[in-house]
C-alpha distance (Angstrom), angle and dihedral (degrees) to the residues before:
residue distance angle dihedral
X1 . . .
X2 3.69 . .
X3 3.69 123.0 .
X4 3.77 113.3 -134.6
X5 3.75 121.0 -179.4
X6 3.75 114.4 -122.6
X7 3.76 110.6 -128.8
X8 3.79 120.0 -162.6
X9 3.79 114.1 -113.0
X10 3.75 113.6 -99.7
X11 3.82 110.2 -117.6
X12 3.76 132.1 176.6
X13 3.75 115.0 -54.8
X14 3.77 120.9 -108.4
X15 3.81 88.8 -111.2
X16 3.83 91.2 56.2
X17 3.81 92.4 49.4
X18 3.81 93.0 49.4
X19 3.82 91.7 46.1
X20 3.82 91.6 50.3
X21 3.81 91.8 49.1
X22 3.81 90.6 49.1
X23 3.80 92.0 49.3
X24 3.81 91.2 49.6
X25 3.81 91.2 49.7
X26 3.81 91.6 48.4
X27 3.80 90.7 50.3
X28 3.81 91.4 52.5
X29 3.81 92.1 47.1
X30 3.79 93.7 49.1
X31 3.78 91.9 47.0
X32 3.81 91.6 50.7
X33 3.82 93.2 47.0
X34 3.81 96.5 40.7
X35 3.76 119.3 117.9
X36 3.75 129.0 -134.1
X37 3.76 112.4 -110.0
X38 3.76 103.7 -134.5
X39 3.76 120.2 -163.2
X40 3.77 113.1 -103.1
X41 3.75 113.5 -102.5
X42 3.80 115.0 -170.1
X43 3.81 89.6 -150.1
X44 3.81 92.1 61.2
X45 3.81 98.6 36.1
X46 3.77 96.9 83.4
X47 3.81 91.7 135.3
X48 3.77 123.1 -172.0
X49 3.75 112.7 -6.1
X50 3.83 94.8 30.0
X51 3.76 127.1 102.6
X52 3.76 97.9 77.1
X53 3.75 127.2 164.9
X54 3.75 126.9 -109.4
X55 3.77 111.8 -139.5
X56 3.77 109.2 -142.6
X57 3.82 92.1 177.2
X58 3.81 105.0 -163.6
X59 3.80 106.7 -28.3
X60 3.78 113.4 -173.9
X61 3.80 98.9 -131.4
X62 3.81 122.1 76.0
X63 3.80 88.7 -123.9
X64 3.82 93.3 60.9
X65 3.76 105.2 120.7
X66 3.78 91.2 -8.1
X67 3.77 119.0 147.7
X68 3.74 94.8 139.5
X69 3.77 137.1 -50.9
X70 3.80 118.2 -24.0
X71 3.79 110.5 -80.2
X72 3.80 96.2 -159.9
X73 3.74 145.5 -26.5
X74 3.80 116.2 -99.2
X75 3.81 89.0 -117.3
X76 3.83 89.7 60.7
X77 3.82 92.6 65.1
X78 3.83 112.6 76.6
X79 3.79 117.2 -137.8
X80 3.82 110.7 -108.7
X81 3.81 92.0 19.0
X82 3.78 139.2 46.9
X83 3.77 148.8 -138.8
X84 3.81 128.6 -112.4
X85 3.80 120.3 -132.2
X86 3.80 101.2 -161.0
X87 3.82 98.5 -171.3
X88 3.81 92.0 51.3
X89 3.86 92.1 41.9
X90 3.79 90.3 -131.1
X91 3.78 138.8 117.4
X92 3.80 119.1 -150.0
X93 3.80 117.4 -156.2
X94 3.79 138.8 -176.8
X95 3.83 108.1 -146.2
X96 3.82 91.5 177.0
X97 3.79 133.0 5.3
X98 3.80 109.3 -64.5
X99 3.84 94.1 1.9
X100 3.82 111.6 114.5
X101 3.79 126.9 -173.5
X102 3.78 133.4 175.5
X103 3.79 132.8 -155.7
X104 3.77 136.9 179.9
X105 3.80 115.3 -97.3
X106 3.81 90.7 -144.4
X107 3.82 110.7 109.1
X108 3.80 113.0 -120.3
X109 3.81 91.5 -142.4
X110 3.81 102.4 65.6
X111 3.83 104.0 -14.1
X112 3.81 95.6 -103.3
X113 3.83 115.7 158.5
X114 3.81 113.2 -113.4
X115 3.80 123.5 -146.5
X116 3.82 102.1 156.1
X117 3.84 110.8 102.9
X118 3.80 122.9 169.8
X119 3.80 118.5 172.0
X120 3.82 103.5 -45.1
X121 3.85 98.1 -23.6
X122 3.80 125.2 93.6
X123 3.81 113.3 -163.9
X124 3.78 133.1 -156.4
X125 3.79 112.9 -135.6
X126 3.82 92.5 -161.0
X127 3.81 98.9 69.3
X128 3.82 106.7 -9.4
X129 3.80 102.6 -102.0
X130 3.80 114.7 156.8
X131 3.80 129.6 -158.3
X132 3.79 136.3 -172.1
X133 3.80 111.2 -116.4
X134 3.80 88.3 -157.0
X135 3.82 95.4 67.1
X136 3.83 106.4 -1.7
X137 3.80 93.5 -115.0
X138 3.80 124.2 148.4
X139 3.81 111.4 -104.4
X140 3.83 96.9 174.8
X141 3.82 131.1 12.2
X142 2.94 166.2 -129.4
X143 3.84 79.8 108.0
X144 3.79 113.4 77.4
X145 3.82 101.6 179.3
X146 3.82 122.1 75.8
X147 3.79 122.3 -117.0
X148 3.79 116.5 -81.1
X149 3.79 109.4 -98.0
X150 3.80 118.5 -126.3
X151 3.79 126.2 -160.5
X152 3.80 119.7 -118.5
X153 3.76 129.6 -175.3
X154 3.79 124.8 -147.2
X155 3.78 115.2 -153.6
X156 3.78 111.8 175.3
X157 3.81 103.5 -48.2
X158 3.82 95.8 -24.4
X159 3.80 124.3 100.2
X160 3.80 116.0 -155.4
X161 3.78 129.0 -173.9
X162 3.82 105.3 -121.6
């Protein structure tokens, strides 16, 4: 009989196993945080400065200024700031007396919902982006695109999301 030494099988190194696990974790994280790339629509790309209000001022038909139920009263929106409507995912602001604008509360960086409003700045708790609710512009990154403008209608003292 011959005596052969039994050698353990050579498997992947510890470094390779750790690297593979890290790559798998990174893939999962990037997939979870990825954003949908929506086709550009010139009607929705109003950028900073969009999202104005249409003043219907006392139309006679019930549909005048109607886009749904009233979102707020004009007195509810402080001048120089705004108010978040969480269910509608919108913030309505009043940059100057009688001038109402609305913007999405979904962060343009990674689509996180934003509910933190202080003065005229809405902040994303996911990655720290900050936006002006007065014009939708980015005040602090990592986001680089302004908030999506939404259309609001003012009819008397009622503000409606169009």
